[in-house]
Phi, psi and omega in degrees: 000322177302318179295324176295322179289322176296319177298313176303314180297324176297320176296321175304318181290321182296317176304313184294317179299319179295320176301313180299316183296315183290315181293327179303316180287312185299324183293341181257012183297324177297326175293317179297315180302315182290323178297323181274346189053045188264146175273179186296323179293322179293323178292325176302318180285334176291315176296327180300330179294325177297320183292317178304311177301320178298317179296318178300316179298318179297323182296332181251007189296314186292324181290318174300315177301320179293328180278312188267338187081165183298311182300308181297322178298313181297319183292318184289314190272340170287326173296318177299314183294325177295321179294319178297320177296318176301316179297314180301316178296323176297318182296325181283347187249330181253111178118290344293156183247112178303314183293324180290326175294315177306311180301311182297316179292327178293316178296315174305318182295322179294308181299316185297314183294321180291321175297326182297306178305312181304308183293328178292313183291316177294321177296319177297322178295317179296318177304311181294320181291323180283341178074030183222158184276098185250339189303316176299326178290323178296320176290328173300322176299320175298314178300318176301321179293325178290329173298313179292321175297317179292322178295321178293323178294319176300315181296319177296325180292310184286337179261001173076022174292125178304142185302320181299317178296313182305306188289326179298313179301315180298315181301312181294318183295319183295318181296309186297323181291317182290325177299327182282309187282341184293346180298335181272358178263133183308144181296325191292147175288160189258086173255337180198175182244094186244123183290141175277164179259357180252296186284338179079018177238165182276126174239170191247137170096017178292327180235065180287154176303145189276336188224164174297325179300317183295318178291324181286346181293341176301333182290347180255009176272111184301320180293322177297318181295321180290323174298323176300321180296320177300312181292328178302310182296314179294322179293324175300320177292318182286313183295322180293324174294320176300314186282321195238347193295315179302318177293319176297322175297319183288306184283324185273325185244005170075023181276161176284167181297324180292319179287335171299315175298323182293320177298318178296323179296322178297321179298310186286333171298315176302316179297319176302308180301318179300323182286323177295313179289337183301328180303311180289322181296317179295320181294329184272318186255340183090168188296311188296310178298324179293322180291323179290319178292326181296315178299320180295318181294315178297322180299309181298317182296316180294321179293326175297310184296325181283320191255341182269116186282351181281118186303321182296317179293324179295323177293323174297324174298323178298325178293314177298319175306309180297316178299320181292324182277354190298316193258348183302310181291310180296321178298317177299316178299314180299313179297326179293329186267011179305319178271104188296332184289335182240021188306311184296313180295317180292320179291325179293318175300311179298317178297317177300315176299317180297320180289350173297331176300318180287336179281316182275325189300307184303308178293328179292311178295324177295317180292316176298320182293322178297325183273321191239350186105148183294328180296312178292335176295334181291350178295334176298325179290323182299319179295322179293321177296326176294318177299319180298318175300321182290325184277359192297338183297338179294345182272005184305142183299141179280161169292136180236156176238164180295141172296139178291349179265337186093164176073035180161179181231157176231154178289000000 
């Protein structure tokens, strides 16, 4: 049991580190925009490069996980994402170089997305073995990391810390932290939850699929595709806030750059609270009602932010937006991992579909924002959240039986 708890705590840390890294960059986007003298459309394509890297990483994530195992995958690709973040910060500081930022963000996206799949699959395995609902808490740890990252970004902004120094320190710290805590994560990749005969704990990857064809079969599973649609809409809501909220607060509501970073911090704080409370709410009401209520909350919050010109009320909308977007991604990952034998492949498919929001979203919002303004561009996100709410029934909990090892359930 001690090993399971150490594994769980390591996953919490990895989620938090990923949140810190992403929010640290996002919170400085107004500074990057000013350094490049870029318009909204150009910023959209800049963010698009991160999304392209993410999709490339996701397409190979389950295969890399099968080859390197969870521990090795996290170590290699967290290091890669740190290098990408460093290169992007260098590009924003030297020149600045638009192309160097594009390259750095693409590399960051590859490493980040592969770590994303790995930590979700390993977290789902740990959740099932401990027999408790942990996935929202893992994602709450990610959101807590984004709170810290946004706070550090705000502090760096108001105290005048150069972007290059700020991001370089973050990149070094995230690599060192994951290299240290990953020792508690089982070496095996996460394709299923198969009990060992020695340690007596559940590890991942004892019976991985043998071929690419077996892993790709998840793309023909209708339930997995519908879960992917749920995650797509909620990822669009979450990712758009990550990419554009600080800029939309500055350009659409006339706030300062520091206050724009603060509004982003309020959003991720709301997400963190939603994910912490989500464990109890999910246990009481189940996935489907919670997902529908989440979609409604996100919908109301975004409409308030878009159409109410009073900054204080727009911030209230940001809170509803954050609470509504909080559970879509973690619940989708947990639902995708319901079948333990195909957990990595299914999670990879759902994550890939979800990351399409990050691929399509930045240039779409950028182009719409350039033509109509950032606030009205967010109506595209509203439509996707509605679709997510409609598809939420696909995440219904499966019938379960007791695990033969005890201390959990299996499908």
